[in-house]
C-alpha positions as CSV (number, residue, x, y, z in Angstrom):
1,X,1.7,-16.3,-132.9
2,X,-0.1,-16.4,-129.6
3,X,-0.6,-20.0,-128.3
4,X,-4.2,-21.2,-128.5
5,X,-6.0,-21.5,-125.2
6,X,-7.6,-24.8,-124.1
7,X,-11.0,-23.9,-122.7
8,X,-13.4,-25.9,-120.7
9,X,-16.8,-24.4,-120.7
10,X,-18.9,-24.9,-117.5
11,X,-22.7,-24.2,-117.5
12,X,-24.8,-24.7,-114.3
13,X,-28.4,-25.5,-115.2
14,X,-31.5,-26.0,-113.1
15,X,-34.7,-26.6,-115.1
16,X,-33.4,-24.8,-118.2
17,X,-35.4,-26.8,-120.8
18,X,-35.9,-24.6,-123.8
19,X,-32.8,-22.5,-123.0
20,X,-29.8,-24.8,-122.4
21,X,-29.7,-26.3,-125.9
22,X,-29.3,-23.0,-127.6
23,X,-26.7,-22.0,-125.0
24,X,-24.6,-25.1,-125.6
25,X,-24.8,-24.8,-129.4
26,X,-23.9,-21.1,-129.1
27,X,-20.7,-21.9,-127.1
28,X,-19.7,-24.6,-129.6
29,X,-20.2,-22.3,-132.5
30,X,-18.3,-19.3,-131.1
31,X,-15.5,-20.8,-129.0
32,X,-12.8,-22.0,-131.4
33,X,-10.5,-23.0,-128.5
34,X,-13.1,-25.2,-126.9
35,X,-11.6,-28.3,-125.3
36,X,-14.8,-29.6,-123.6
37,X,-18.3,-28.4,-122.7
38,X,-19.8,-29.4,-119.4
39,X,-23.4,-28.8,-118.2
40,X,-23.8,-29.3,-114.5
41,X,-27.4,-30.3,-114.1
42,X,-28.4,-29.1,-110.6
43,X,-31.3,-31.4,-109.8
44,X,-33.5,-30.5,-112.8
45,X,-37.0,-32.0,-113.0
46,X,-37.6,-31.2,-116.6
47,X,-35.9,-32.0,-119.9
48,X,-32.7,-30.1,-119.2
49,X,-30.4,-33.2,-119.3
50,X,-31.7,-34.6,-122.6
51,X,-31.7,-31.2,-124.3
52,X,-28.1,-30.5,-123.2
53,X,-26.9,-33.9,-124.3
54,X,-28.6,-33.6,-127.6
55,X,-26.8,-30.3,-128.2
56,X,-23.4,-31.9,-127.6
57,X,-22.7,-31.3,-123.9
58,X,-21.3,-33.7,-121.4
59,X,-23.7,-33.6,-118.5
60,X,-22.8,-34.1,-114.8
61,X,-25.9,-34.7,-112.7
62,X,-26.4,-33.5,-109.2
63,X,-29.2,-34.6,-106.9
64,X,-30.9,-33.0,-105.2
65,X,-30.7,-29.3,-106.2
66,X,-27.7,-27.8,-104.4
67,X,-27.4,-24.2,-105.7
68,X,-25.5,-22.4,-108.4
69,X,-22.3,-22.1,-106.4
70,X,-22.2,-25.8,-105.6
71,X,-22.9,-26.7,-109.2
72,X,-20.1,-24.6,-110.6
73,X,-17.6,-25.9,-108.0
74,X,-18.7,-29.5,-109.0
75,X,-18.0,-28.5,-112.5
76,X,-14.5,-27.3,-111.7
77,X,-13.8,-30.7,-110.2
78,X,-14.7,-32.3,-113.6
79,X,-12.6,-29.9,-115.8
80,X,-10.1,-31.6,-118.1
81,X,-6.6,-31.4,-116.6
82,X,-5.3,-30.1,-119.9
83,X,-7.5,-27.0,-119.8
84,X,-5.8,-23.7,-119.4
85,X,-8.9,-21.6,-118.9
86,X,-12.5,-22.1,-117.8
87,X,-15.4,-20.3,-119.5
88,X,-18.5,-19.6,-117.4
89,X,-21.7,-18.7,-119.2
90,X,-25.3,-18.9,-118.0
91,X,-27.4,-21.7,-119.3
92,X,-30.6,-19.6,-119.4
93,X,-29.8,-17.9,-122.8
94,X,-29.4,-14.4,-121.4
95,X,-25.7,-14.3,-122.3
96,X,-24.7,-13.9,-126.0
97,X,-22.1,-16.6,-127.0
98,X,-21.1,-14.3,-129.9
99,X,-19.3,-12.3,-127.2
100,X,-17.0,-15.2,-126.4
101,X,-14.3,-14.2,-129.0
102,X,-13.9,-10.9,-127.2
103,X,-13.2,-12.6,-123.9
104,X,-10.8,-15.0,-125.6
105,X,-8.9,-12.2,-127.2
106,X,-8.3,-10.5,-123.8
107,X,-7.2,-13.8,-122.3
108,X,-4.7,-14.3,-125.1
109,X,-3.3,-10.8,-124.3
110,X,-2.7,-11.8,-120.7
111,X,-6.0,-11.2,-119.0
112,X,-6.2,-13.8,-116.2
113,X,-9.8,-13.0,-115.2
114,X,-11.8,-11.7,-118.1
115,X,-15.1,-10.4,-116.8
116,X,-18.1,-9.9,-119.2
117,X,-19.6,-6.6,-117.9
118,X,-23.2,-6.0,-118.6
119,X,-22.8,-2.4,-117.5
120,X,-20.1,-1.7,-120.1
121,X,-22.2,-3.5,-122.8
122,X,-25.9,-3.7,-123.7
123,X,-28.8,-4.5,-121.5
124,X,-31.7,-5.6,-123.7
125,X,-35.3,-4.8,-122.6
126,X,-36.3,-7.2,-119.8
127,X,-32.9,-8.5,-119.1
128,X,-32.7,-7.3,-115.5
129,X,-35.2,-5.8,-113.1
130,X,-34.7,-2.3,-111.6
131,X,-34.2,-3.6,-108.1
132,X,-31.6,-6.1,-109.2
133,X,-29.9,-3.4,-111.3
134,X,-29.7,-1.2,-108.2
135,X,-28.5,-4.0,-106.0
136,X,-25.9,-5.1,-108.4
137,X,-24.4,-1.6,-108.7
138,X,-24.4,-1.1,-104.9
139,X,-22.7,-4.5,-104.3
140,X,-20.1,-3.7,-106.9
141,X,-19.2,-0.3,-105.5
142,X,-19.1,-1.8,-102.0
143,X,-16.7,-4.5,-103.2
144,X,-14.5,-1.9,-104.9
145,X,-14.4,0.2,-101.8
146,X,-13.8,-2.6,-99.3
147,X,-11.3,-4.7,-101.4
148,X,-9.5,-2.1,-103.5
149,X,-10.9,-3.4,-106.8
150,X,-11.9,-1.4,-109.9
151,X,-14.6,-3.3,-111.6
152,X,-18.1,-2.6,-112.9
153,X,-20.0,-5.9,-112.6
154,X,-19.1,-8.0,-109.6
155,X,-21.9,-10.6,-110.1
156,X,-21.3,-11.2,-113.8
157,X,-21.9,-14.9,-114.7
158,X,-20.1,-14.6,-118.1
159,X,-16.4,-14.9,-117.5
160,X,-13.2,-16.5,-118.8
161,X,-10.7,-17.3,-116.1
162,X,-7.2,-18.8,-115.9
163,X,-7.4,-22.2,-114.3
164,X,-4.7,-21.3,-111.8
165,X,-7.3,-19.1,-110.1
166,X,-9.9,-21.8,-109.8
167,X,-8.8,-24.4,-107.3
168,X,-12.3,-25.7,-106.2
169,X,-10.9,-26.5,-102.8
170,X,-10.4,-22.8,-102.1
171,X,-14.1,-21.9,-102.6
172,X,-17.0,-22.2,-100.2
173,X,-20.0,-20.8,-102.1
174,X,-23.3,-22.7,-102.3
175,X,-25.5,-20.2,-104.2
176,X,-25.2,-17.0,-106.2
177,X,-22.4,-15.5,-104.1
178,X,-20.1,-17.7,-106.1
179,X,-19.4,-15.0,-108.7
180,X,-18.4,-12.6,-105.9
181,X,-16.2,-15.1,-104.2
182,X,-14.3,-15.8,-107.5
183,X,-13.8,-12.1,-108.0
184,X,-12.5,-11.6,-104.5
185,X,-10.1,-14.5,-104.9
186,X,-8.7,-13.0,-108.1
187,X,-8.3,-9.6,-106.4
188,X,-6.4,-11.1,-103.5
189,X,-4.2,-13.1,-105.9
190,X,-3.2,-10.0,-107.7
191,X,-4.6,-11.4,-111.0
192,X,-4.8,-9.2,-114.0
193,X,-8.6,-8.5,-114.2
194,X,-10.0,-7.2,-117.5
195,X,-13.6,-6.3,-118.3
196,X,-15.2,-6.4,-121.7
197,X,-18.6,-5.3,-122.8
198,X,-21.2,-8.0,-123.3
199,X,-24.9,-8.1,-124.3
200,X,-27.5,-9.4,-121.9
201,X,-30.9,-10.6,-123.1
202,X,-34.2,-11.3,-121.4
203,X,-34.8,-14.9,-120.4
204,X,-36.6,-16.9,-122.9
205,X,-38.2,-19.8,-121.0
206,X,-38.7,-20.6,-117.3
207,X,-37.8,-18.5,-114.3
208,X,-34.6,-17.7,-112.4
209,X,-33.8,-19.3,-109.1
210,X,-32.3,-16.0,-107.8
211,X,-34.1,-14.8,-104.7
212,X,-33.5,-11.1,-104.2
213,X,-33.5,-11.0,-100.4
214,X,-31.9,-14.3,-99.6
215,X,-29.2,-14.2,-102.3
216,X,-28.6,-10.5,-101.8
217,X,-27.9,-11.0,-98.1
218,X,-25.5,-13.9,-99.0
219,X,-23.6,-11.7,-101.5
220,X,-23.5,-8.8,-99.2
221,X,-22.1,-10.9,-96.4
222,X,-19.4,-12.3,-98.7
223,X,-18.3,-8.8,-99.6
224,X,-18.2,-7.5,-96.1
225,X,-16.5,-10.5,-94.5
226,X,-14.3,-11.3,-97.6
227,X,-15.5,-14.9,-97.9
228,X,-18.9,-16.8,-97.9
229,X,-20.5,-16.8,-94.5
230,X,-23.5,-19.0,-95.0
231,X,-23.5,-22.7,-95.9
């Protein structure tokens, strides 16, 4: 029998009132190997903290707002030492927690970096804009070409990763380039990277913090140079 994983779930949240509660409950309902669930509140000014706590998360508060990368790295520093893997899933409700068992199954079979690929799965109406879709595909192909990878979704936020690949002192990301930096680190480490199809939904409440030009440039620079450039 395969040994059970011990999973710490880390969700970065900035003004996700109306979304984060369902995301937390979804993880708790679908992750049977869950050790802990952390919501890193990135300077929210709405009811994100209260909603996350009511749903059963342990909330770590950052002030002021620092960016998704900084929030996820702060979360890694809070992860239980007994955890074997870290689950990353967006707090905005666009990821489907029902896909978690698929990621867990691949991790049990030896996948060290299990990537939830939207391009292999289902994109529901309104889940991603056309410019972002084009940009994502371009960045992914560039990463594959430059770094010898073979992946389909370099900016996926839905992932299950072995904790050995996640020393927070090795990362520099502040914003949305964090997913790319994590992928590059796994590629360089020779980790077994596996992709699984996942479903992506349209956002329910609020608006994304992603800024197409600013964050696109940061991701591009990370791919070209091989590490985050901007602080």
